[in-house]
MDAnalysis code that builds the backbone (N, CA, C; Angstrom):
import MDAnalysis as mda
import numpy as np

u = mda.Universe.empty(666, n_residues=222, atom_resindex=np.repeat(np.arange(222), 3), trajectory=True)
u.add_TopologyAttr("name", ["N", "CA", "C"] * 222)
u.add_TopologyAttr("resid", np.arange(1, 223))
u.add_TopologyAttr("resname", ["MET", "PRO", "ASN", "LEU", "GLN", "PRO", "PRO", "GLY", "GLY", "GLU", "ASN", "THR", "PRO", "PRO", "MET", "VAL", "VAL", "PRO", "ALA", "PRO", "ASP", "GLU", "GLY", "PRO", "GLY", "SER", "SER", "PRO", "ASP", "ALA", "PHE", "GLY", "GLY", "THR", "PRO", "PHE", "SER", "ASP", "ASP", "GLY", "ALA", "ALA", "ASP", "ALA", "LEU", "PRO", "SER", "ASP", "GLY", "PRO", "PRO", "ASN", "ALA", "THR", "ALA", "ASP", "ALA", "LYS", "PRO", "ASN", "GLU", "THR", "GLN", "ALA", "GLN", "THR", "LEU", "ASP", "ARG", "LEU", "PHE", "GLY", "GLU", "LEU", "ARG", "LYS", "GLN", "PRO", "ASP", "ALA", "ASP", "LYS", "ALA", "ARG", "SER", "ILE", "ALA", "ALA", "GLN", "ILE", "GLU", "ARG", "GLN", "TRP", "ARG", "ARG", "SER", "GLY", "SER", "ALA", "THR", "VAL", "ASP", "LEU", "LEU", "MET", "GLN", "ARG", "ALA", "ALA", "LYS", "ALA", "MET", "ALA", "ASP", "GLN", "ASN", "ASN", "ALA", "ALA", "ALA", "LEU", "ASP", "VAL", "LEU", "ASP", "GLN", "THR", "ILE", "VAL", "LEU", "ASP", "PRO", "ALA", "TYR", "ALA", "GLU", "ALA", "TRP", "ASN", "ARG", "ARG", "ALA", "THR", "LEU", "ASN", "PHE", "THR", "MET", "ASN", "LYS", "PHE", "GLY", "LYS", "SER", "LEU", "ALA", "ASP", "ILE", "GLU", "GLN", "THR", "LEU", "ALA", "ARG", "GLU", "PRO", "ARG", "HIS", "TRP", "GLY", "ALA", "LEU", "MET", "GLY", "LEU", "GLY", "MET", "ILE", "LEU", "GLU", "HIS", "LEU", "ASP", "GLU", "ASN", "GLN", "LYS", "ALA", "PHE", "ASP", "THR", "TYR", "MET", "LYS", "VAL", "LEU", "ALA", "ILE", "TYR", "PRO", "ALA", "LEU", "LYS", "SER", "ALA", "GLN", "ASP", "ALA", "ALA", "GLY", "ARG", "LEU", "ALA", "ASP", "GLU", "LEU", "THR", "GLY", "PRO", "VAL", "ILE"])
u.atoms.positions = np.array([
    [-74.077, -165.967, 31.104],
    [-74.121, -167.060, 32.059],
    [-75.514, -167.649, 32.093],
    [-75.685, -168.900, 32.490],
    [-77.021, -169.490, 32.559],
    [-77.872, -168.807, 33.611],
    [-79.185, -168.917, 33.444],
    [-80.114, -168.276, 34.373],
    [-80.367, -169.215, 35.540],
    [-79.730, -168.945, 36.645],
    [-79.861, -169.783, 37.837],
    [-81.086, -169.368, 38.629],
    [-81.873, -170.326, 39.058],
    [-83.012, -170.062, 39.921],
    [-82.709, -170.559, 41.319],
    [-82.394, -169.665, 42.286],
    [-82.228, -170.093, 43.672],
    [-83.544, -170.595, 44.229],
    [-83.563, -171.058, 45.502],
    [-84.778, -171.630, 46.070],
    [-85.957, -170.691, 45.928],
    [-87.087, -171.203, 45.498],
    [-88.266, -170.368, 45.365],
    [-88.999, -170.623, 44.077],
    [-88.363, -171.312, 43.116],
    [-89.064, -171.714, 41.917],
    [-89.111, -170.644, 40.867],
    [-90.160, -170.683, 40.028],
    [-90.225, -169.845, 38.845],
    [-90.437, -168.377, 39.166],
    [-90.891, -168.048, 40.352],
    [-91.155, -166.663, 40.707],
    [-89.938, -165.924, 41.214],
    [-88.782, -166.598, 41.243],
    [-87.582, -165.940, 41.733],
    [-87.020, -165.023, 40.664],
    [-86.342, -163.919, 41.065],
    [-85.782, -163.009, 40.070],
    [-84.630, -163.655, 39.340],
    [-84.434, -163.329, 38.042],
    [-83.328, -163.928, 37.300],
    [-81.995, -163.412, 37.794],
    [-80.951, -164.193, 37.533],
    [-79.598, -163.755, 37.849],
    [-79.269, -162.528, 37.003],
    [-78.655, -161.541, 37.604],
    [-78.351, -160.311, 36.898],
    [-77.093, -160.477, 36.065],
    [-76.879, -159.545, 35.151],
    [-75.639, -159.507, 34.386],
    [-74.499, -159.226, 35.351],
    [-73.323, -159.842, 35.176],
    [-72.230, -159.618, 36.116],
    [-71.939, -158.145, 36.346],
    [-71.689, -157.823, 37.612],
    [-71.438, -156.440, 37.991],
    [-70.070, -155.989, 37.512],
    [-69.898, -154.670, 37.324],
    [-68.545, -154.164, 37.050],
    [-67.629, -154.509, 38.211],
    [-66.351, -154.670, 37.912],
    [-65.412, -155.057, 38.964],
    [-65.009, -153.841, 39.787],
    [-65.961, -153.363, 40.571],
    [-65.698, -152.267, 41.493],
    [-66.434, -152.561, 42.774],
    [-65.853, -152.184, 43.884],
    [-66.315, -152.685, 45.159],
    [-67.332, -151.845, 45.866],
    [-68.268, -152.471, 46.605],
    [-69.213, -151.732, 47.424],
    [-68.677, -151.432, 48.808],
    [-67.467, -151.891, 49.104],
    [-66.905, -151.641, 50.421],
    [-67.552, -152.453, 51.510],
    [-68.075, -153.630, 51.167],
    [-68.758, -154.474, 52.148],
    [-67.872, -155.625, 52.576],
    [-68.195, -156.170, 53.728],
    [-67.429, -157.293, 54.256],
    [-67.761, -158.563, 53.505],
    [-66.774, -159.452, 53.288],
    [-67.060, -160.741, 52.643],
    [-67.633, -161.768, 53.598],
    [-67.915, -161.379, 54.834],
    [-68.367, -162.353, 55.823],
    [-69.657, -163.050, 55.403],
    [-70.450, -162.394, 54.543],
    [-71.735, -162.967, 54.156],
    [-71.599, -164.308, 53.471],
    [-70.444, -164.574, 52.891],
    [-70.272, -165.807, 52.139],
    [-70.114, -167.023, 53.038],
    [-70.061, -166.840, 54.311],
    [-69.939, -167.979, 55.221],
    [-68.651, -167.919, 56.001],
    [-68.584, -168.751, 57.047],
    [-67.437, -168.732, 57.945],
    [-66.175, -169.250, 57.283],
    [-65.046, -168.749, 57.735],
    [-63.769, -169.233, 57.237],
    [-63.468, -170.621, 57.785],
    [-62.813, -171.489, 56.998],
    [-62.477, -172.808, 57.513],
    [-61.230, -172.805, 58.377],
    [-60.757, -171.620, 58.800],
    [-59.602, -171.532, 59.683],
    [-60.016, -170.880, 60.988],
    [-59.426, -171.326, 62.072],
    [-59.697, -170.726, 63.366],
    [-58.903, -169.436, 63.508],
    [-59.109, -168.743, 64.614],
    [-58.461, -167.455, 64.821],
    [-56.949, -167.548, 64.804],
    [-56.409, -168.697, 65.190],
    [-54.956, -168.807, 65.225],
    [-54.395, -169.346, 63.917],
    [-55.265, -169.487, 62.898],
    [-54.815, -169.931, 61.590],
    [-54.769, -171.428, 61.438],
    [-55.189, -172.165, 62.440],
    [-55.155, -173.624, 62.338],
    [-56.230, -174.100, 61.383],
    [-55.894, -175.092, 60.582],
    [-56.830, -175.572, 59.573],
    [-57.994, -176.286, 60.229],
    [-59.196, -176.057, 59.653],
    [-60.393, -176.754, 60.091],
    [-61.041, -177.499, 58.938],
    [-60.358, -177.541, 57.784],
    [-60.912, -178.293, 56.663],
    [-60.927, -179.766, 57.018],
    [-61.924, -180.477, 56.515],
    [-62.154, -181.829, 56.969],
    [-61.492, -182.861, 56.082],
    [-60.900, -183.909, 56.647],
    [-60.436, -185.023, 55.833],
    [-61.608, -185.772, 55.240],
    [-61.323, -186.637, 54.275],
    [-62.393, -187.236, 53.492],
    [-63.352, -188.071, 54.327],
    [-62.879, -188.680, 55.384],
    [-63.781, -189.491, 56.189],
    [-64.415, -188.701, 57.324],
    [-64.017, -187.424, 57.490],
    [-64.639, -186.558, 58.484],
    [-64.150, -186.833, 59.882],
    [-63.832, -185.789, 60.670],
    [-63.424, -185.975, 62.048],
    [-64.630, -186.237, 62.922],
    [-64.415, -186.542, 64.196],
    [-65.548, -186.875, 65.060],
    [-66.634, -185.820, 65.080],
    [-66.274, -184.524, 65.073],
    [-67.314, -183.512, 65.183],
    [-68.170, -183.422, 63.929],
    [-67.675, -183.940, 62.792],
    [-68.476, -183.958, 61.573],
    [-69.355, -185.197, 61.527],
    [-68.791, -186.345, 61.819],
    [-69.575, -187.569, 61.784],
    [-70.619, -187.589, 62.889],
    [-70.366, -186.882, 63.986],
    [-71.345, -186.832, 65.073],
    [-72.607, -186.093, 64.645],
    [-72.514, -185.265, 63.603],
    [-73.687, -184.549, 63.121],
    [-74.664, -185.479, 62.418],
    [-74.162, -186.616, 61.933],
    [-74.998, -187.565, 61.204],
    [-75.506, -188.664, 62.129],
    [-76.680, -189.188, 61.795],
    [-77.233, -190.319, 62.531],
    [-76.788, -191.619, 61.866],
    [-76.848, -192.737, 62.587],
    [-76.423, -194.024, 62.005],
    [-77.151, -194.314, 60.697],
    [-76.394, -194.806, 59.711],
    [-76.929, -195.197, 58.404],
    [-77.504, -194.025, 57.616],
    [-77.123, -192.816, 57.975],
    [-77.621, -191.628, 57.299],
    [-76.574, -191.157, 56.288],
    [-76.977, -190.947, 55.038],
    [-76.055, -190.411, 54.043],
    [-75.833, -188.926, 54.301],
    [-74.810, -188.360, 53.654],
    [-74.560, -186.927, 53.830],
    [-75.744, -186.104, 53.347],
    [-76.350, -186.505, 52.230],
    [-77.512, -185.779, 51.721],
    [-78.670, -185.843, 52.706],
    [-78.875, -186.994, 53.321],
    [-79.943, -187.131, 54.307],
    [-79.654, -186.302, 55.553],
    [-78.383, -186.270, 55.943],
    [-78.003, -185.451, 57.092],
    [-78.295, -183.983, 56.818],
    [-77.915, -183.522, 55.646],
    [-78.146, -182.118, 55.294],
    [-79.641, -181.812, 55.254],
    [-80.426, -182.683, 54.646],
    [-81.869, -182.442, 54.587],
    [-82.463, -182.349, 55.992],
    [-82.034, -183.246, 56.871],
    [-82.551, -183.210, 58.248],
    [-82.132, -181.933, 58.959],
    [-80.871, -181.544, 58.824],
    [-80.379, -180.342, 59.496],
    [-81.058, -179.086, 58.954],
    [-81.270, -179.039, 57.648],
    [-81.969, -177.874, 57.092],
    [-83.410, -177.818, 57.600],
    [-84.044, -178.976, 57.768],
    [-85.383, -178.999, 58.349],
    [-85.382, -178.449, 59.766],
    [-84.382, -178.827, 60.546],
    [-84.262, -178.310, 61.909],
    [-83.982, -176.807, 61.902],
    [-83.143, -176.364, 60.968],
    [-82.779, -174.948, 60.898],
    [-84.001, -174.090, 60.591],
    [-84.851, -174.554, 59.689],
    [-86.053, -173.790, 59.318],
    [-87.011, -173.637, 60.495],
    [-86.994, -174.599, 61.414],
    [-87.957, -174.595, 62.516],
    [-87.410, -173.961, 63.792],
    [-86.134, -173.570, 63.786],
    [-85.490, -173.119, 65.021],
    [-85.500, -171.578, 65.106],
    [-86.309, -171.006, 66.024],
    [-86.361, -169.552, 66.154],
    [-85.245, -168.970, 67.016],
    [-84.647, -169.799, 67.873],
    [-83.607, -169.307, 68.774],
    [-82.298, -169.136, 68.009],
    [-81.726, -167.927, 68.059],
    [-80.550, -167.617, 67.247],
    [-79.348, -168.476, 67.616],
    [-79.123, -168.690, 68.911],
    [-77.967, -169.480, 69.333],
    [-78.106, -170.941, 68.915],
    [-79.294, -171.508, 69.106],
    [-79.507, -172.894, 68.707],
    [-79.435, -173.038, 67.193],
    [-79.968, -172.052, 66.476],
    [-79.897, -172.084, 65.019],
    [-78.452, -171.991, 64.544],
    [-77.653, -171.193, 65.243],
    [-76.241, -171.058, 64.865],
    [-75.510, -172.392, 65.020],
    [-75.868, -173.152, 66.043],
    [-75.264, -174.463, 66.237],
    [-75.636, -175.417, 65.101],
    [-76.891, -175.385, 64.683],
    [-77.319, -176.212, 63.555],
    [-76.607, -175.775, 62.279],
    [-76.504, -174.460, 62.082],
    [-75.829, -173.937, 60.893],
    [-74.380, -174.391, 60.855],
    [-73.727, -174.434, 62.017],
    [-72.338, -174.886, 62.070],
    [-72.228, -176.352, 61.652],
    [-73.213, -177.157, 62.029],
    [-73.220, -178.563, 61.612],
    [-73.359, -178.670, 60.094],
    [-74.219, -177.834, 59.526],
    [-74.388, -177.831, 58.066],
    [-73.098, -177.423, 57.381],
    [-72.440, -176.395, 57.902],
    [-71.191, -175.933, 57.298],
    [-70.111, -177.018, 57.364],
    [-70.097, -177.779, 58.454],
    [-69.141, -178.885, 58.536],
    [-69.412, -179.923, 57.447],
    [-70.689, -180.195, 57.230],
    [-71.027, -181.144, 56.174],
    [-70.643, -180.593, 54.800],
    [-70.871, -179.314, 54.580],
    [-70.503, -178.692, 53.303],
    [-69.009, -178.827, 53.030],
    [-68.206, -178.752, 54.081],
    [-66.759, -178.801, 53.889],
    [-66.237, -180.211, 53.646],
    [-67.098, -181.204, 53.782],
    [-66.670, -182.590, 53.559],
    [-66.684, -182.880, 52.064],
    [-65.531, -182.826, 51.442],
    [-65.449, -183.019, 49.998],
    [-65.459, -184.488, 49.602],
    [-65.037, -185.367, 50.501],
    [-64.890, -186.772, 50.164],
    [-63.562, -187.094, 49.517],
    [-62.679, -186.107, 49.422],
    [-61.369, -186.306, 48.792],
    [-60.291, -185.683, 49.670],
    [-59.303, -186.473, 50.058],
    [-58.210, -185.943, 50.867],
    [-57.429, -184.891, 50.110],
    [-57.294, -185.049, 48.799],
    [-56.565, -184.072, 47.991],
    [-57.295, -182.739, 47.957],
    [-58.611, -182.803, 47.727],
    [-59.404, -181.571, 47.709],
    [-59.373, -180.894, 49.071],
    [-59.489, -181.671, 50.140],
    [-59.442, -181.098, 51.481],
    [-58.115, -180.378, 51.724],
    [-57.023, -180.976, 51.274],
    [-55.713, -180.354, 51.444],
    [-55.619, -179.061, 50.651],
    [-56.120, -179.061, 49.422],
    [-56.104, -177.842, 48.613],
    [-56.950, -176.748, 49.253],
    [-58.095, -177.123, 49.829],
    [-58.944, -176.132, 50.484],
    [-58.256, -175.559, 51.717],
    [-57.515, -176.387, 52.438],
    [-56.726, -175.885, 53.571],
    [-55.714, -174.848, 53.090],
    [-55.014, -175.192, 52.010],
    [-53.987, -174.285, 51.504],
    [-54.593, -172.977, 50.997],
    [-55.735, -173.080, 50.332],
    [-56.399, -171.876, 49.845],
    [-56.841, -170.985, 50.997],
    [-57.415, -171.604, 52.041],
    [-57.876, -170.824, 53.189],
    [-56.708, -170.161, 53.912],
    [-55.597, -170.878, 54.012],
    [-54.416, -170.292, 54.657],
    [-53.883, -169.122, 53.831],
    [-53.850, -169.278, 52.501],
    [-53.398, -168.182, 51.644],
    [-54.331, -166.982, 51.754],
    [-55.634, -167.228, 51.842],
    [-56.581, -166.123, 52.003],
    [-56.380, -165.432, 53.342],
    [-56.137, -166.222, 54.397],
    [-55.890, -165.632, 55.715],
    [-54.635, -164.773, 55.708],
    [-53.654, -165.171, 54.897],
    [-52.407, -164.418, 54.774],
    [-52.503, -163.303, 53.737],
    [-53.689, -163.144, 53.129],
    [-53.930, -162.150, 52.080],
    [-53.019, -162.361, 50.872],
    [-52.672, -163.609, 50.625],
    [-51.910, -163.979, 49.429],
    [-52.935, -164.403, 48.378],
    [-53.580, -163.405, 47.775],
    [-54.721, -163.676, 46.911],
    [-54.353, -164.456, 45.661],
    [-53.197, -164.158, 45.088],
    [-52.800, -164.850, 43.863],
    [-52.629, -166.346, 44.117],
    [-51.989, -166.686, 45.229],
    [-51.803, -168.093, 45.559],
    [-53.131, -168.759, 45.864],
    [-54.003, -168.069, 46.599],
    [-55.315, -168.630, 46.933],
    [-56.129, -168.889, 45.679],
    [-56.102, -167.939, 44.758],
    [-56.856, -168.093, 43.523],
    [-56.335, -169.266, 42.702],
    [-55.020, -169.410, 42.642],
    [-54.424, -170.509, 41.898],
    [-54.848, -171.860, 42.483],
    [-54.825, -171.963, 43.809],
    [-55.192, -173.226, 44.459],
    [-56.678, -173.518, 44.268],
    [-57.512, -172.494, 44.381],
    [-58.949, -172.713, 44.196],
    [-59.273, -173.092, 42.759],
    [-58.568, -172.491, 41.811],
    [-58.744, -172.893, 40.410],
    [-58.419, -174.374, 40.240],
    [-57.320, -174.815, 40.853],
    [-56.942, -176.228, 40.779],
    [-58.013, -177.120, 41.412],
    [-58.546, -176.665, 42.538],
    [-59.555, -177.444, 43.246],
    [-60.804, -177.628, 42.397],
    [-61.229, -176.562, 41.752],
    [-62.442, -176.621, 40.930],
    [-62.235, -177.509, 39.708],
    [-61.048, -177.460, 39.131],
    [-60.746, -178.361, 38.011],
    [-60.773, -179.813, 38.473],
    [-60.233, -180.056, 39.654],
    [-60.167, -181.410, 40.190],
    [-61.541, -181.949, 40.564],
    [-62.393, -181.082, 41.160],
    [-63.720, -181.518, 41.592],
    [-64.735, -180.402, 41.331],
    [-65.189, -180.255, 40.080],
    [-66.107, -179.159, 39.754],
    [-67.471, -179.283, 40.429],
    [-67.805, -180.442, 40.990],
    [-69.089, -180.615, 41.660],
    [-69.074, -180.141, 43.113],
    [-67.912, -179.781, 43.628],
    [-67.762, -179.421, 45.041],
    [-68.152, -177.956, 45.244],
    [-69.339, -177.731, 45.797],
    [-69.907, -176.385, 45.893],
    [-69.044, -175.442, 46.719],
    [-68.417, -175.958, 47.781],
    [-67.700, -175.069, 48.694],
    [-66.463, -174.459, 48.051],
    [-65.878, -175.139, 47.055],
    [-64.749, -174.549, 46.342],
    [-65.205, -173.331, 45.535],
    [-66.357, -173.448, 44.900],
    [-66.907, -172.303, 44.162],
    [-67.252, -171.164, 45.125],
    [-67.826, -171.506, 46.278],
    [-68.178, -170.477, 47.247],
    [-66.942, -169.774, 47.782],
    [-65.881, -170.539, 48.031],
    [-64.645, -169.936, 48.544],
    [-64.029, -169.015, 47.494],
    [-64.111, -169.414, 46.214],
    [-63.576, -168.532, 45.173],
    [-64.459, -167.303, 44.989],
    [-65.774, -167.459, 45.168],
    [-66.666, -166.298, 45.144],
    [-66.275, -165.305, 46.230],
    [-65.961, -165.825, 47.417],
    [-65.531, -164.984, 48.523],
    [-64.240, -164.258, 48.181],
    [-63.286, -164.994, 47.629],
    [-61.998, -164.396, 47.268],
    [-62.182, -163.304, 46.217],
    [-62.955, -163.586, 45.179],
    [-63.189, -162.564, 44.156],
    [-63.882, -161.345, 44.738],
    [-64.774, -161.570, 45.713],
    [-65.433, -160.448, 46.387],
    [-64.410, -159.576, 47.100],
    [-63.499, -160.207, 47.833],
    [-62.500, -159.431, 48.567],
    [-61.545, -158.698, 47.627],
    [-61.406, -159.198, 46.391],
    [-60.543, -158.564, 45.401],
    [-61.309, -157.549, 44.553],
    [-62.575, -157.270, 44.936],
    [-63.429, -156.323, 44.218],
    [-63.708, -156.747, 42.782],
    [-63.677, -158.048, 42.528],
    [-64.001, -158.579, 41.199],
    [-65.418, -159.141, 41.271],
    [-66.395, -158.236, 41.181],
    [-67.761, -158.624, 41.485],
    [-68.429, -159.401, 40.366],
    [-68.012, -159.166, 39.137],
    [-68.535, -159.983, 38.060],
    [-68.141, -161.436, 38.230],
    [-66.872, -161.665, 38.539],
    [-66.391, -163.035, 38.745],
    [-66.997, -163.644, 40.004],
    [-67.154, -162.843, 41.038],
    [-67.781, -163.349, 42.258],
    [-69.207, -163.791, 41.972],
    [-69.925, -162.997, 41.203],
    [-71.306, -163.320, 40.868],
    [-71.386, -164.626, 40.091],
    [-70.459, -164.830, 39.162],
    [-70.442, -166.080, 38.398],
    [-70.184, -167.281, 39.309],
    [-69.289, -167.106, 40.277],
    [-68.996, -168.204, 41.207],
    [-70.154, -168.450, 42.167],
    [-70.851, -167.398, 42.562],
    [-72.049, -167.562, 43.387],
    [-73.076, -168.404, 42.632],
    [-73.240, -168.108, 41.357],
    [-74.201, -168.863, 40.550],
    [-73.838, -170.348, 40.522],
    [-72.565, -170.640, 40.369],
    [-72.122, -172.033, 40.344],
    [-72.331, -172.698, 41.710],
    [-72.095, -171.949, 42.780],
    [-72.333, -172.484, 44.129],
    [-73.795, -172.865, 44.298],
    [-74.694, -171.952, 43.915],
    [-76.119, -172.187, 44.107],
    [-76.654, -173.268, 43.174],
    [-76.017, -173.456, 42.036],
    [-76.424, -174.542, 41.146],
    [-76.181, -175.896, 41.814],
    [-75.174, -175.959, 42.684],
    [-74.822, -177.205, 43.356],
    [-75.477, -177.328, 44.733],
    [-75.683, -176.196, 45.423],
    [-76.334, -176.194, 46.729],
    [-77.228, -174.956, 46.810],
    [-78.486, -175.077, 46.333],
    [-79.384, -173.914, 46.315],
    [-79.697, -173.352, 47.696],
    [-79.415, -174.132, 48.755],
    [-79.721, -173.672, 50.118],
    [-78.537, -172.961, 50.761],
    [-77.502, -172.660, 49.996],
    [-76.288, -172.055, 50.562],
    [-76.584, -170.596, 50.924],
    [-76.909, -170.378, 52.188],
    [-77.316, -169.027, 52.614],
    [-76.168, -168.030, 52.508],
    [-74.935, -168.472, 52.674],
    [-73.811, -167.549, 52.545],
    [-73.682, -167.015, 51.135],
    [-73.808, -167.910, 50.143],
    [-73.751, -167.478, 48.751],
    [-74.920, -166.560, 48.426],
    [-76.108, -166.872, 48.954],
    [-77.265, -166.009, 48.727],
    [-77.074, -164.637, 49.367],
    [-76.486, -164.591, 50.555],
    [-76.208, -163.292, 51.177],
    [-75.231, -162.495, 50.327],
    [-74.206, -163.157, 49.794],
    [-73.280, -162.469, 48.909],
    [-73.972, -161.944, 47.667],
    [-74.870, -162.751, 47.108],
    [-75.646, -162.306, 45.952],
    [-76.473, -161.072, 46.292],
    [-77.119, -161.091, 47.452],
    [-77.907, -159.938, 47.862],
    [-77.074, -158.672, 47.972],
    [-75.872, -158.797, 48.511],
    [-74.992, -157.632, 48.640],
    [-74.611, -157.068, 47.277],
    [-74.323, -157.964, 46.314],
    [-73.957, -157.494, 44.978],
    [-75.164, -156.861, 44.289],
    [-76.343, -157.454, 44.456],
    [-77.550, -156.862, 43.886],
    [-77.794, -155.457, 44.445],
    [-77.554, -155.279, 45.738],
    [-77.679, -153.933, 46.305],
    [-76.694, -152.978, 45.662],
    [-75.479, -153.444, 45.436],
    [-74.461, -152.618, 44.787],
    [-74.914, -152.181, 43.400],
    [-75.699, -153.036, 42.732],
    [-76.214, -152.718, 41.391],
    [-77.509, -151.906, 41.443],
    [-77.906, -151.513, 42.669],
    [-79.173, -150.799, 42.858],
    [-80.381, -151.637, 42.437],
    [-80.237, -152.949, 42.510],
    [-81.346, -153.876, 42.252],
    [-81.960, -154.253, 43.599],
    [-82.546, -153.245, 44.259],
    [-82.967, -153.453, 45.639],
    [-84.120, -154.433, 45.778],
    [-85.034, -154.469, 44.818],
    [-86.132, -155.430, 44.907],
    [-85.603, -156.851, 44.799],
    [-84.686, -157.077, 43.857],
    [-84.095, -158.411, 43.718],
    [-83.257, -158.765, 44.943],
    [-82.561, -157.775, 45.495],
    [-81.787, -158.027, 46.707],
    [-82.711, -158.415, 47.859],
    [-83.814, -157.676, 48.004],
    [-84.784, -157.998, 49.058],
    [-85.323, -159.416, 48.883],
    [-85.694, -159.772, 47.641],
    [-86.201, -161.115, 47.379],
    [-85.150, -162.175, 47.719],
    [-83.892, -161.865, 47.471],
    [-82.812, -162.810, 47.780],
    [-82.659, -162.986, 49.280],
    [-82.708, -161.876, 50.021],
    [-82.625, -161.986, 51.478],
    [-83.821, -162.761, 52.048],
    [-84.978, -162.613, 51.422],
    [-86.139, -163.377, 51.881],
    [-85.946, -164.868, 51.622],
    [-85.253, -165.221, 50.551],
    [-84.922, -166.631, 50.313],
    [-84.007, -167.161, 51.413],
    [-83.056, -166.308, 51.833],
    [-82.182, -166.702, 52.938],
    [-83.019, -166.989, 54.176],
    [-83.971, -166.117, 54.462],
    [-84.776, -166.285, 55.671],
    [-85.705, -167.489, 55.573],
    [-86.071, -167.898, 54.366],
    [-86.854, -169.119, 54.210],
    [-86.016, -170.349, 54.550],
    [-84.698, -170.230, 54.372],
    [-83.776, -171.323, 54.664],
    [-83.297, -171.269, 56.109],
    [-82.980, -170.046, 56.573],
    [-82.340, -169.825, 57.879],
    [-83.052, -168.640, 58.533],
    [-84.255, -168.849, 59.071],
    [-85.070, -167.736, 59.576],
    [-84.427, -166.936, 60.697],
    [-83.534, -167.543, 61.470],
    [-82.956, -166.857, 62.625],
    [-81.685, -166.087, 62.286],
    [-81.285, -166.014, 61.020],
    [-80.048, -165.335, 60.653],
    [-80.246, -163.829, 60.736],
    [-79.614, -163.196, 61.733],
    [-79.865, -161.779, 62.007],
    [-79.426, -160.881, 60.862],
    [-78.298, -161.202, 60.209],
    [-77.842, -160.339, 59.122],
    [-78.852, -160.304, 57.989],
    [-79.519, -161.421, 57.725],
    [-80.554, -161.449, 56.696],
    [-81.805, -160.713, 57.164],
    [-82.150, -160.886, 58.443],
    [-83.289, -160.150, 58.989],
    [-83.080, -158.649, 58.866],
    [-81.883, -158.196, 59.248],
    [-81.581, -156.767, 59.213],
    [-81.606, -156.236, 57.781],
    [-80.999, -156.994, 56.851],
    [-80.939, -156.546, 55.463],
    [-82.331, -156.482, 54.849],
    [-83.143, -157.514, 55.098],
    [-84.494, -157.528, 54.551],
    [-85.336, -156.400, 55.149],
    [-85.201, -156.172, 56.451],
    [-85.949, -155.095, 57.089],
    [-85.554, -153.727, 56.561],
    [-84.258, -153.522, 56.378],
    [-83.776, -152.234, 55.858],
    [-84.294, -151.996, 54.444],
    [-84.220, -153.012, 53.587],
    [-84.671, -152.848, 52.207],
    [-86.192, -152.714, 52.125],
    [-86.892, -153.401, 53.016],
    [-88.362, -153.262, 53.036],
    [-88.737, -151.815, 53.295],
    [-88.031, -151.168, 54.234],
    [-88.312, -149.768, 54.519],
    [-88.000, -148.886, 53.318],
    [-86.908, -149.172, 52.614],
    [-86.537, -148.376, 51.453],
    [-87.519, -148.561, 50.293],
    [-87.993, -149.794, 50.123],
    [-88.866, -150.092, 48.982],
    [-90.287, -149.589, 49.200],
    [-90.768, -149.620, 50.446],
    [-92.141, -149.214, 50.713],
    [-92.242, -147.756, 51.102],
    [-91.131, -147.150, 51.535],
    [-91.167, -145.751, 51.957],
    [-91.634, -145.626, 53.388],
    [-91.520, -144.442, 53.961],
    [-91.928, -144.225, 55.346],
    [-93.428, -144.418, 55.533],
    [-93.784, -144.977, 56.686],
    [-95.199, -145.148, 57.020],
    [-95.752, -143.815, 57.494],
    [-96.870, -143.391, 56.894],
    [-97.489, -142.097, 57.249],
    [-98.591, -142.323, 58.255],
])
């Protein structure tokens, strides 16, 4: 696979060789929130975006400009609750594919995943990626699905594709960190979690993971 460089430039660790398809027993939550609510109702966005998505943007602001502004706010926000609200706005923007067909396929894939119908979800996500290979969230959703199916090599490949399209995708980076830990690549995992914190400093799961690995890498303080 190509050598993807997540945020951080030339000093970032290279992408590792795909992991064996065996599971670390970790939750897939790191890949980001599900586009379905607790009752299974779809939250995927239509191409023109519902009010709660368009409200995130300012007048005459493109989606790219909206994302850049929100990421700037996220980096500066130390309060976890306020940062979570900004992160939710970013996730809404990520889910805006610009295509009603893609949005419908993503709804169907998310519903199949919620029903644990992995074969159907995988088939729909494959179709989505063929239809719109530039849509990062489809790759991220398939990375999540492969993770839940303990197919870590395939998940890693999909994470790479997600980050190639959206290097600031903290969910994909968290998933990468978890797989790196599974490979006993703790230094690379730590560096990956630090990239997450450079993007989303208030994310507690990244704080906890980085702190835990820092203790393991440096050893006990005497």
